[in-house]
C-alpha positions in Angstrom: 36.7 -12.7 21.9 35.6 -9.5 20.2 35.0 -9.2 16.5 36.5 -6.6 14.2 35.7 -2.9 14.2 35.3 -1.2 10.8 35.1 2.5 10.5 32.5 3.7 8.0 30.9 7.0 7.1 27.3 8.1 7.6 26.5 7.6 3.9 27.4 3.9 4.3 25.0 3.7 7.3 22.3 5.3 5.1 22.9 2.9 2.2 22.7 -0.1 4.6 19.3 0.9 6.0 17.6 2.3 2.9 14.6 0.1 2.0 15.4 -2.5 4.8 13.7 -3.4 8.1 16.8 -2.7 10.1 16.0 -1.4 13.6 17.4 1.9 14.8 17.7 2.5 18.5 18.7 5.3 20.8 18.1 3.2 23.9 21.2 1.1 24.9 19.1 -1.8 26.3 16.9 -2.1 23.2 19.1 -3.0 20.2 19.0 -6.6 19.0 21.4 -8.5 16.9 22.3 -6.5 13.8 20.6 -3.3 14.9 21.9 0.3 14.6 22.5 2.3 17.8 22.8 6.1 17.8 24.4 7.5 20.9 22.5 10.8 21.6 23.5 13.5 24.0 21.4 14.3 27.1 18.2 16.1 26.5 19.4 19.0 28.6 19.8 22.4 27.0 23.0 22.8 25.0 25.6 24.7 27.1 28.6 26.7 26.0 30.6 23.5 25.6 28.1 22.0 23.2 25.8 19.0 23.8 26.3 16.9 27.0 27.4 13.4 26.0 28.4 12.4 29.5 27.3 8.8 30.2 27.1 8.1 26.4 30.2 6.0 26.4 28.7 3.5 28.9 25.5 3.4 26.9 27.4 2.8 23.7 29.2 -0.2 25.3 25.9 -1.6 26.6 24.3 -1.3 23.1 27.2 -3.2 21.6 26.9 -5.9 24.2 23.2 -6.1 23.4 24.0 -6.9 19.8 24.1 -3.7 17.8 26.2 -4.2 14.7 26.4 -0.6 13.7 26.9 2.4 15.9 26.8 6.1 15.2 28.5 8.3 17.8 30.9 11.2 18.3 34.7 10.6 18.2 34.9 11.5 21.9 32.2 9.0 22.9 33.8 6.3 20.8 37.2 6.9 22.4 35.7 6.8 25.9 33.7 3.7 25.3 36.7 1.4 25.0 35.0 -1.0 22.6 38.1 -3.0 22.1 37.6 -4.4 25.7 33.9 -5.1 25.1 32.7 -8.5 23.8 31.0 -8.0 20.4 30.7 -9.4 17.0 31.7 -7.6 13.8 31.0 -3.9 14.4 30.7 -0.9 12.1 31.3 2.5 13.6 30.3 5.9 12.0 31.8 8.9 13.7 29.8 12.1 13.3 30.0 15.6 14.9 26.2 15.7 15.7 24.4 12.5 16.5 20.9 14.1 16.5 21.4 15.3 12.9 22.8 11.9 12.0 19.7 10.1 13.6 17.4 12.2 11.4 19.4 11.3 8.3 19.4 7.6 9.1 15.7 7.5 10.1 14.7 9.3 6.9 16.6 6.7 4.8 15.1 3.8 6.8 11.5 4.9 6.7 11.4 6.1 3.0 8.3 4.7 1.3 7.1 4.3 -2.2 4.4 6.9 -1.4 7.1 9.5 -0.7 8.1 11.2 2.5 6.3 10.2 5.7 5.7 13.0 8.2 6.2 12.0 11.8 4.7 13.8 14.8 5.9 13.2 18.4 3.6 13.9 21.3 5.3 14.0 24.7 4.6 15.2 28.2 3.1 13.9 31.5 -0.6 14.3 30.6 -2.9 14.2 27.6 -0.8 12.2 25.1 -3.5 9.6 24.2 -6.2 12.3 23.8 -3.9 14.5 21.8 -2.8 11.6 19.6 -6.4 10.6 18.7 -7.4 14.2 18.1 -4.4 14.7 15.7 -5.2 11.4 14.0 -8.8 12.5 13.4 -7.7 15.9 12.0 -5.2 14.2 9.6 -7.8 11.7 8.5 -10.4 14.5 8.0 -7.8 16.3 5.8 -7.8 13.3 3.5 -4.6 11.7 4.6 -4.0 8.2 6.0 -2.6 8.5 9.5 -0.8 5.8 11.6 -0.6 5.8 15.3 2.1 4.1 17.3 3.1 4.3 20.9 4.3 2.5 24.0 
């Protein structure tokens, strides 16, 4: 038996994560009980029809099955996911036109610190990530800041 679905706005998602340890995931297999899942479009270039959300409905359903309690997605992805037929607990859904922008807003609220804004750098690619990360860490430290390094 599935739980209730409550429609909320992005400001409510932001208020729920501000100053908490809530996890935010964009990987449908990663959310745990009570986490927030944001359904992102494919990383392909945006075409004339806008971002490509194909497949996102299945990922959204997987994230809800995995325990996400709040999801952020587009109206089309929500409609295609058929969450009424998916087993889940109480679920909050925020419908937004652009999930990438929404992810930035939610992440900023989640990771706000007493020290102020935290700058985040992402280093991707097939080669040189570890070396680049440690070089950037040394540069930031030499500039008098306190860096943090995280990775998989």
